C-alpha positions in Angstrom: 100.3 122.0 147.3 101.6 119.2 145.2 105.2 119.8 146.2 104.7 118.2 149.6 106.5 115.0 148.9 106.9 114.3 152.6 103.3 113.1 153.1 102.0 110.7 150.6 103.2 107.1 150.4 104.2 105.0 153.4 103.2 106.2 156.8 105.9 106.7 159.5 105.5 107.3 163.2 106.6 110.5 164.9 109.3 108.5 166.8 110.7 107.1 163.5 110.9 110.5 162.0 112.6 112.0 165.0 115.1 109.1 165.2 115.8 109.4 161.5 116.8 113.0 161.8 118.7 112.5 165.1 120.7 109.4 164.3 124.4 109.7 163.8 125.3 113.2 162.8 122.1 115.2 163.5 120.3 116.6 160.4 120.6 115.6 156.8 123.6 117.6 155.5 127.4 117.9 155.9 130.2 119.7 154.1 132.7 117.5 152.2 136.0 118.9 150.8 136.4 118.3 147.1 140.2 118.8 147.0 142.9 116.8 149.0 143.8 118.1 152.4 146.4 115.6 153.4 149.7 117.5 153.2 151.1 120.9 154.0 151.3 121.6 150.2 147.6 120.8 149.9 146.8 123.4 152.7 149.1 125.9 151.0 147.2 125.6 147.8 143.7 125.5 149.4 144.3 128.4 151.6 147.3 130.8 152.2 149.3 131.6 150.1 147.8 129.7 147.1 144.3 131.0 147.5 145.4 134.5 146.7 145.8 133.6 143.1 142.1 132.8 142.3 141.2 135.8 144.5 143.1 138.2 142.2 141.7 136.4 139.1 138.1 136.8 140.3 138.7 140.5 141.2 139.9 141.1 137.7 137.1 139.1 136.1 134.1 138.2 138.3 132.9 135.4 135.9 136.0 133.4 136.9 134.3 132.7 140.2 132.4 130.0 138.3 135.8 128.4 137.3 137.6 128.6 140.7 134.8 128.3 143.3 131.7 126.1 143.9 129.4 129.0 143.0 128.4 127.5 139.7 126.9 124.4 141.3 125.6 126.0 144.5 122.0 126.8 145.2 120.6 128.4 148.4 117.3 127.1 149.7 115.8 130.0 151.6 112.7 130.4 153.8 111.3 132.4 156.6 109.0 129.6 157.7 105.8 131.5 157.2 104.1 128.6 155.2 105.8 125.3 156.2 104.3 122.4 154.3 100.6 122.3 155.3 101.5 123.3 158.9 101.4 127.1 158.6 103.6 129.8 160.0 105.8 128.1 162.5 108.9 130.3 162.1 112.2 130.2 160.4 113.9 127.7 162.7 111.1 125.2 162.4 111.5 125.3 158.6 115.1 124.1 158.8 114.3 120.3 158.5 112.3 121.0 155.4 115.0 123.2 153.8 117.7 120.6 154.6 115.4 118.0 152.9 115.1 120.2 149.9 118.9 120.5 149.7 119.2 116.7 149.9 116.8 116.4 147.0 118.9 118.8 144.9 121.9 116.7 145.4 120.3 113.3 145.0 118.4 114.0 141.8 120.6 116.5 139.9 124.0 116.7 141.7 123.4 120.3 142.6 125.1 121.3 145.8 122.8 123.2 148.1 122.7 124.9 151.5 119.7 125.9 153.5 119.3 129.4 154.9 116.5 130.3 157.3 115.8 134.1 157.5 114.2 135.1 160.8 111.9 137.9 159.6 108.4 138.3 158.2 109.1 141.7 156.8 109.4 141.4 153.0 111.9 144.2 152.7 114.1 142.8 155.4 114.0 139.4 153.7 114.8 140.9 150.3 117.8 142.9 151.6 119.1 139.8 153.4 119.0 137.6 150.3 120.1 140.1 147.7 123.4 140.7 149.4 124.2 137.0 149.5 124.1 136.8 145.7 127.9 136.4 145.1 127.8 133.1 147.1 125.4 131.2 144.9 124.5 130.3 141.4 120.8 130.3 142.1 118.2 131.0 144.8 115.4 128.6 145.6 112.7 130.3 147.7 110.5 128.0 149.8 107.6 127.9 152.2 106.9 131.7 152.2 103.3 132.7 152.5 101.3 134.7 150.0 101.2 137.5 149.1 104.7 138.3 150.4 106.1 135.4 148.3 105.1 137.3 145.1 106.7 140.5 146.2 109.9 138.8 147.4 110.4 136.8 144.3 109.7 139.6 141.9 112.0 142.1 143.6 114.9 139.6 144.0 114.6 138.7 140.3 115.0 142.4 139.5 117.9 142.9 141.9 119.9 139.7 141.3 121.7 138.4 138.2 121.2 134.7 139.1 118.0 132.5 138.9 115.5 133.2 141.7 112.8 130.6 141.7 109.9 130.1 144.2 109.3 126.4 143.9 105.9 126.5 145.8 104.7 128.6 142.8 106.5 127.5 139.7 107.4 123.9 140.6 103.7 122.9 141.0 102.8 124.9 137.9 105.4 123.2 135.7 104.6 119.6 136.7 100.8 120.2 136.5 101.3 121.8 133.1 103.2 118.8 131.9 100.4 116.5 133.0 97.8 118.8 131.5 99.5 118.8 128.1 99.2 115.1 127.9 95.7 115.0 129.4 94.5 117.4 126.7 96.2 115.2 124.0 94.4 112.1 125.3 91.0 113.7 125.4 91.4 115.5 122.1 91.2 119.0 123.4 92.7 122.3 122.1 94.4 124.4 124.7 92.9 127.6 123.2 89.3 126.5 123.7 89.6 124.4 126.9 87.7 125.7 129.9 89.6 125.5 133.2 88.6 126.2 136.8 91.4 126.7 139.4 90.4 126.4 143.0 93.0 128.0 145.3 94.3 131.5 144.8 97.6 131.2 146.7 101.1 131.0 145.4 100.7 127.8 143.5 97.3 128.5 142.1 98.3 131.9 140.7 101.5 130.5 139.3 99.6 127.7 137.6 97.2 129.9 135.7 99.9 132.3 134.8 101.9 129.5 133.2 98.8 128.1 131.5 98.1 131.4 129.9 101.7 131.7 128.8 101.4 128.3 127.2 98.3 129.3 125.2 95.2 129.0 127.3 92.7 131.8 126.6 92.5 134.1 129.7 88.7 134.3 129.3 88.5 130.5 129.6 90.2 130.3 133.0 88.2 130.9 136.2 90.0 131.4 139.5 88.2 130.6 142.8 89.2 131.1 146.4 87.4 130.5 149.7 85.0 133.3 148.9 84.0 131.9 145.5 84.8 133.0 142.0 87.3 135.8 141.4 85.2 137.9 139.0 85.6 141.4 137.6 84.2 143.9 140.0 84.7 141.8 143.1 86.1 143.7 146.1 86.0 141.3 149.0 89.3 139.4 149.7 91.0 140.7 146.7 94.6 141.7 146.0 96.5 142.7 142.9 97.5 139.2 142.0 94.0 137.9 142.1 92.7 140.9 140.3 95.0 140.2 137.4 93.0 137.0 136.8 89.5 138.2 137.4 87.1 137.3 134.5 83.8 138.5 133.4 81.4 135.8 134.4 78.0 135.2 136.0 79.3 132.3 138.1 79.8 133.1 141.7 80.6 129.7 143.3 82.9 126.9 142.5 80.0 124.7 141.7 78.6 127.2 139.2 82.1 127.7 137.6 82.6 123.9 137.1 79.3 123.4 135.3 80.5 122.3 131.8 84.2 122.9 132.6 86.9 120.7 131.0 89.6 121.0 133.7 89.7 121.3 137.4 93.0 122.4 139.1 92.8 122.0 142.8 95.3 123.6 145.1 93.0 124.1 148.1 91.7 121.6 150.6 90.3 118.2 151.2 86.6 117.9 150.2 86.5 121.1 148.2 85.4 119.2 145.1 82.2 117.2 145.4 80.9 114.3 143.4 78.0 116.6 142.2 80.5 119.1 140.9 82.4 116.4 139.1 79.1 115.1 137.6 78.4 118.5 136.1 81.7 118.8 134.3 82.1 118.2 130.6 82.8 114.8 129.0 86.2 113.3 129.7 86.9 115.7 132.6 90.5 116.4 133.6 90.8 116.6 137.4 94.0 117.6 139.1 93.2 117.3 142.8 96.6 118.4 144.2 95.8 119.4 147.8 98.0 117.6 150.4 97.9 115.6 152.5 94.4 114.8 151.2 93.2 115.7 147.7 90.1 117.8 147.0 88.5 114.5 145.9 89.9 111.0 145.7 90.2 108.9 142.5 87.9 106.3 144.2 85.2 108.9 144.7 85.5 110.1 141.1 85.5 106.5 139.7 82.1 105.9 141.3 80.4 108.5 139.2 82.7 109.0 136.1 84.5 106.4 134.1 85.8 108.9 131.6 87.8 111.2 134.0 91.6 111.6 134.0 92.9 112.2 137.5 96.1 113.4 139.0 96.9 114.1 142.7 99.9 115.1 144.8 100.1 111.6 146.3 102.5 108.8 145.5 99.9 106.1 146.2 97.7 107.1 143.2 98.7 107.3 139.5 99.8 110.6 138.0 101.5 112.2 141.0 102.2 115.9 140.6 105.5 115.9 142.4 107.8 118.9 142.4 110.9 116.7 142.6 110.3 116.1 138.9 111.1 119.7 138.2 113.2 121.9 140.5 116.4 119.8 140.6 116.6 119.5 136.8 115.5 123.0 136.1 118.3 124.4 138.3 120.7 121.9 136.8 120.1 123.3 133.3 120.0 126.9 134.4 123.3 126.5 136.3 125.1 124.8 133.5 124.5 127.7 131.1 125.0 130.2 133.9 121.5 131.6 133.3 120.7 135.0 134.8 117.1 134.0 135.4 114.5 131.2 135.0 112.0 132.7 132.6 108.7 131.5 131.1 110.4 129.9 128.1 112.5 127.7 130.4 109.5 126.7 132.5 107.4 125.8 129.4 110.4 123.9 128.0 110.6 121.9 131.2 106.9 121.2 131.1 107.0 120.0 127.5 110.0 117.9 128.1 108.3 116.2 131.0 105.2 115.6 128.9 107.2 114.2 126.0 109.1 111.8 128.4 105.8 110.3 129.6 104.9 109.5 126.0 108.0 107.5 125.4 108.4 103.8 126.0 109.3 103.2 129.6 112.8 101.7 130.2 113.4 98.4 132.0 114.8 100.0 135.2 111.5 102.0 135.6 109.3 99.1 134.6 111.1 97.0 137.2 109.3 99.0 139.9 105.9 97.9 138.5 106.5 94.1 138.8 105.7 93.4 135.1 103.1 96.1 134.8 105.0 98.4 132.5 103.5 102.0 132.6 102.2 103.1 129.2 101.2 106.5 128.1 97.5 106.9 128.8 95.0 108.2 131.4 96.9 106.5 134.2 100.3 107.6 133.1 100.5 111.2 131.9 103.4 112.3 134.2 106.8 110.5 134.5 107.6 108.8 137.9 110.2 110.6 140.1 112.9 107.9 139.8 112.9 107.7 136.0 116.6 107.8 135.2 115.9 109.7 131.9 114.8 112.9 133.8 118.4 113.9 134.5 119.3 114.1 130.8 115.9 115.2 129.3 114.8 118.1 131.5 118.1 120.0 132.0 118.8 119.9 128.2 115.4 121.4 127.4 115.9 124.1 130.1 119.4 124.9 128.9 118.3 125.1 125.3 115.4 127.4 126.1 117.8 129.6 128.2 120.2 129.9 125.2 117.4 130.6 122.7 115.8 133.3 124.9 119.1 135.1 125.5 119.5 134.6 129.3 122.4 132.1 129.1 125.9 133.4 129.8 127.7 130.2 128.9 126.1 128.5 125.9 126.5 124.7 125.5 127.7 123.9 122.0 127.5 120.1 122.2 124.2 119.0 123.6 124.8 115.3 123.0 127.9 115.4 125.1 126.1 117.4 127.7 123.4 114.6 127.8 126.2 112.1 128.5 127.6 114.3 131.3 124.2 114.6 132.9 123.6 110.9 132.9 127.0 110.4 134.6 125.8 112.6 137.5 123.0 110.2 138.4 123.2 108.1 141.6 122.0 104.7 140.4 121.9 102.9 143.7 119.5 105.3 145.3 117.2 104.8 142.4 117.7 101.1 142.7 116.7 101.0 146.3 113.6 103.1 145.6 112.6 100.9 142.8 113.0 97.9 145.1 110.7 99.5 147.6 108.2 100.5 145.0 108.1 97.0 143.5 107.7 95.3 146.9 104.7 97.6 147.7 103.0 96.4 144.6 103.5 92.8 145.6 104.0 92.8 149.4 105.8 89.8 151.0 105.9 88.0 154.3 109.4 88.4 155.7 110.6 86.6 158.8 112.6 88.8 161.2 114.5 85.9 162.9 115.7 87.8 166.0 112.4 89.2 167.0 113.2 90.0 170.6 115.8 92.6 169.7 114.7 96.3 169.9 116.1 97.3 166.5 114.6 94.3 164.9 111.2 95.2 166.3 111.6 98.7 165.1 112.5 97.4 161.6 109.5 95.2 161.5 107.2 98.1 162.4 108.9 100.2 159.7 108.5 97.4 157.2 104.8 97.3 157.8 104.4 101.0 157.9 106.0 101.3 154.5 103.5 98.9 153.1 106.1 96.3 152.2 104.1 93.4 153.5 103.8 91.3 156.7 106.6 91.2 159.3 106.9 88.0 161.3 108.8 88.3 164.5 110.3 85.1 165.8 110.7 84.9 169.6 109.0 84.4 172.9 105.7 86.3 172.9 106.1 87.6 176.5 109.7 88.8 175.9 108.9 90.5 172.6 105.9 92.3 174.1 107.8 93.3 177.2 110.8 94.6 175.3 108.4 96.5 172.9 106.6 98.1 175.8 109.8 99.2 177.4 111.1 100.7 174.1 107.8 102.4 173.3 107.2 100.3 170.2 103.6 99.6 169.1 103.3 96.0 167.8 99.5 95.8 168.0 98.9 96.5 164.4 97.8 94.7 161.3 100.7 93.2 159.4 102.8 92.2 162.4 102.8 88.5 163.6 104.7 87.0 166.5 105.6 83.3 166.3 107.2 81.3 169.1 109.2 78.5 167.5 108.8 76.1 170.4 105.0 76.5 170.4 104.4 76.4 166.7 102.1 73.8 165.2 104.5 73.5 162.3 107.4 72.2 164.4 106.9 68.6 163.4 106.8 69.4 159.7 109.9 71.5 159.9 111.8 68.9 162.0 111.0 66.2 159.4 112.2 68.4 156.6 115.4 69.2 158.3 116.1 65.6 159.3 115.6 64.4 155.8 118.3 66.9 154.7 120.7 66.3 157.5 120.4 62.6 158.5 123.4 61.6 156.4 125.4 64.5 157.7 125.8 63.4 161.3 122.5 64.7 162.6 120.1 62.6 164.7 116.3 63.3 164.7 116.5 64.9 168.1 119.3 67.2 167.0 117.1 68.5 164.2 114.2 68.8 166.7 116.3 70.8 169.1 117.4 73.1 166.2 113.8 73.8 165.1 112.7 74.4 168.7 115.6 76.5 169.9 117.3 78.1 166.9 115.4 80.8 165.1 117.5 80.7 162.0 116.7 77.1 161.3 113.0 77.6 162.1 112.9 80.7 159.9 114.7 79.0 157.0 112.2 76.1 157.2 109.4 78.6 157.0 110.7 80.0 153.8 111.8 76.6 152.3 108.2 75.2 152.8 106.4 78.3 151.6 105.1 79.7 155.0 107.1 82.9 154.4 108.7 84.7 151.5 112.1 85.6 152.9 114.4 86.0 156.0 116.5 88.7 157.5 118.8 87.8 160.4 122.3 88.5 161.7 121.8 91.1 164.5 122.9 88.8 167.3 125.4 86.4 165.7 128.2 86.7 163.2 127.7 86.4 159.5 129.3 83.0 158.9 127.4 81.4 161.7 124.1 82.6 160.4 125.0 81.6 156.9 125.9 78.1 158.1 122.5 77.8 159.8 120.7 78.9 156.7 122.5 76.6 154.3 121.6 73.5 156.3 118.0 74.3 155.1 118.3 76.2 151.8 120.5 75.2 148.9 122.1 77.3 146.1 119.8 78.1 143.2 120.5 75.5 140.5 123.3 76.6 138.2 124.4 79.4 140.6 127.1 79.9 143.2 126.3 81.5 146.6 128.4 84.7 147.0 128.4 87.9 149.1 128.1 91.2 147.2 128.6 94.6 148.7 127.5 97.9 147.0 129.9 100.8 147.7 128.8 104.4 147.2 131.7 106.8 147.2 131.8 110.4 145.9 129.0 109.8 143.4 130.4 106.5 142.2 128.8 103.1 142.7 131.0 100.0 142.7 129.9 96.4 143.3 132.4 94.2 145.2 132.4 90.4 145.4 132.9 88.1 147.2 132.6 89.8 150.5 131.0 87.1 152.6 131.3 83.5 151.5 134.5 82.2 149.8 137.6 82.4 151.8 140.4 81.6 149.3 138.6 80.7 146.0 140.4 78.8 143.3 140.4 80.0 139.7 137.2 78.2 138.8 135.4 79.6 141.8 136.7 83.2 141.0 135.2 82.8 137.5 131.9 81.6 139.0 131.9 84.6 141.4 132.5 86.9 138.4 129.5 85.5 136.5 127.3 85.7 139.6 128.4 89.3 140.3 127.8 90.4 136.7 124.3 89.0 136.8 123.6 90.8 140.1 124.9 94.1 138.6 122.5 93.7 135.6 119.6 93.1 137.9 120.5 96.3 139.8 120.4 98.3 136.5 124.1 98.4 135.7 126.0 97.2 132.6 128.8 95.3 134.2 132.5 96.1 133.6 134.4 93.6 135.8 137.9 94.0 137.0 139.6 90.9 138.4 141.7 92.4 141.2 145.0 91.3 142.5 148.1 93.0 144.1 149.7 92.8 140.6 148.8 94.3 137.3 149.1 92.2 134.1 152.0 90.1 135.4 153.9 92.5 137.5 154.9 91.6 140.2 154.5 87.9 139.7 153.0 85.7 142.4 151.1 82.5 143.0 147.9 84.3 144.0 147.9 86.5 140.9 148.2 83.4 138.8 144.9 82.2 140.1 143.3 85.4 138.9 145.0 85.1 135.5 143.6 81.6 135.2 140.1 82.8 136.1 140.3 85.3 133.2 141.2 82.4 130.8 138.3 80.4 132.1 135.9 83.3 131.4 137.4 83.5 127.9 136.4 79.9 127.3 132.9 80.4 128.7 132.4 83.3 126.2 130.5 85.4 128.8 128.5 88.5 127.6 130.0 91.2 129.8 133.2 93.2 129.9 136.0 91.8 132.1 139.8 91.9 132.4 142.6 91.2 134.9 144.6 90.7 136.8 144.9 94.3 137.9 145.4 96.5 140.9 142.5 98.5 142.3 143.9 101.9 141.2 144.2 100.7 137.6 140.6 99.3 137.7 139.1 102.5 139.1 141.2 105.2 137.5 140.9 106.1 133.8 144.4 107.7 133.7 146.0 104.7 135.3 144.1 102.4 133.0 145.4 104.4 129.9 148.9 103.0 130.6 147.6 99.7 129.4 146.2 100.3 125.9 145.4 96.6 125.4 142.9 96.6 128.4 139.5 95.2 127.4 137.4 97.5 129.6 135.8 100.5 127.9 136.0 102.5 131.1 136.7 102.3 134.9 135.3 99.1 136.4 132.0 99.1 138.3 132.3 95.5 139.5 135.4 94.4 141.4 136.1 90.7 141.8 138.4 90.3 144.8 140.9 87.4 144.9 139.9 86.4 148.4 137.2 87.0 151.1 139.6 88.7 153.4 140.7 91.3 150.9 137.1 92.0 150.0 135.9 92.3 153.6 138.8 94.4 154.7 138.6 96.9 151.8 134.9 97.5 152.0 134.9 97.9 155.8 137.9 100.3 155.6 136.1 102.4 152.9 133.0 102.6 155.1 134.9 103.7 158.2 137.6 105.9 156.8 136.7 106.8 153.3 133.3 108.5 153.8 131.7 105.8 151.7 128.3 104.1 152.2 128.4 100.3 152.0 125.3 98.2 151.5 125.8 94.6 152.2 127.1 92.0 152.0 124.0 90.9 150.1 123.6 87.2 149.7 123.3 86.2 146.1 122.7 82.8 144.6 120.5 81.0 147.2 117.4 79.3 146.1 115.3 81.3 148.6 115.5 85.0 149.6 117.8 85.3 152.7 119.7 88.4 153.8 122.1 88.6 156.7 122.8 91.9 158.3 125.9 92.8 160.3 126.1 92.4 164.1 124.2 95.2 165.9 122.8 96.6 162.6 120.6 99.7 162.8 116.9 99.3 162.2 117.2 101.2 158.9 119.8 98.7 157.6 117.5 95.8 158.6 114.6 97.3 156.8 116.7 97.7 153.6 117.8 94.1 153.8 114.2 92.9 154.4 113.1 94.9 151.4 115.9 93.4 149.3 114.8 89.9 150.5 111.2 90.7 149.5 112.3 92.0 146.2 114.2 88.9 145.3 111.2 86.8 146.3 109.4 88.3 143.4 112.2 87.8 140.9 
């Protein structure tokens, strides 16, 4: 089914997948307290005796559970493991990695808290009784990976027994996303839903749900033919039938999929690779609509269709083809809207509203932060763009509103939203921009792959990163080092380097040594370096060799830093590569903490900058923020706030603000101010003259040491994620990782280097 987002896209090895799930804290989830737990008073409020007060309030009025507990934003992802991905019945415990992954997607895309529950029974009644009694804990139930026909029974009974949304995503998620694409495909081909002839191949959970939703939207039942492995589901058929198939049996003389498709307008495939042949496609009507959604491989590929039909519109479940039917476009946002109005169910009106909202979104002009992923090829509504892409930032505000509105209009909302415009703003604030940014970076690099030099190629984590870089189709990975050492280390670590896209270069043996030496000597001859000094650096120092490769166009970017400290690596690189004209080289870190993203500068380069340098750093950081998709609000930090207490170092920051005033820059900034004022709206309100329209998202530190100390403390003590420092301002793409960085960190930095190579 199209939901299986785990497959399409970049390939990963089994070892990489296992290491990803095992590294650090095993699994993909943890519980984080949302209230302070630092003092005895905090504990008294959180637990005994304070907790008794909300207990009594909820006992008096159960609806108050939404006010005093996490129930209103909590969804349970529940499975018994009888239909895991495309792997079959592997049991409840084996389903846990998938259910954890689903919970992560809920949080990432719609800020819905979620917990996975694996129920160890294949008996439908036992499963139903287990889930129904868990109702008070959750605001919604997402059923997952349960085989048909039990999934139909379980969902229907739970919907009857529970007063919260129960949603089997394998059924309805695929139905909603495919319906959205179909609405647009019908529009492009000039078809009317009431007269369109459709064939659905696959009579499992998703197939049944798809045709039920299509009929609810306006398709004529007599124009939809359902097929399974035994052929057409026709009236009077007895073999392999059940009540759910029988409900969609039609009167027809067609008995095979090939016969059913003769003259058909639409093919919906939720079956298996190869189920749709080129001969069948040839027999379809003009401008056929083909949704081949089997995973990991579609019923037929777009390439196969293109060989025989130039007029077809195609969608698949894969991310490496246009028009991906991906359930992540639906379930996070559908539950977001349902939870926010405290819906008692997710009904057909809400599903149709979600489908129409998705279809409408694909017709709108694509914003810059989505277009950025396409390297100048801005998606435009048409045959190759009928479904929004998963990382479209507008999804979080468009889909939940449509769902919430439909819930209110259909009478299933217990808490109507009166101000939808304000609701849209609240939804946008929930989005995690940096995750989208990283994904856009990866997507853009895949469209224009780059040659990245991994300077410390003999290190195990660097080799793993290089393999991952290639596996993710980001480009060519060049490992610098001694061939025999690299191969021996790879063999000992079980790393496969014999694949297309990985090159090994021994600096000492390279035919480009002479060219690189001449280039370096020309730059350094008046800075105390003899020719033999430059020759030694090129032969023996991989940073200098790698930098020359990039400077002279033999590679697109560099990642280094695993085996030597940051400043040493930066000094090596700057002997070869200058700052971009008109720019200042700075270090920028991206901090993700409790749903907030803050950019911090300078975290790597300038030790004690003067006022002019601080102003330059501010401009460089603002430009970086914009390239990452943020509208910068800069706070110029100090230990003082607007003159109190006074001090020499604060005066430098004050002067930097005056310099920016003279430059008439086009972004918000103010200072000097302490960090709590910059980040806290209440603290900021004490200074009504402040220029910032809200809490800062870019922090300009007064010195390197304060920037470095604060970001590292946040990372280790504050539960924050810190990406960087990222080098900004060099004329060529270079990124330096921290000592002993993990392979995943190295890959991210390599991708960022590749991304900036295309800027």
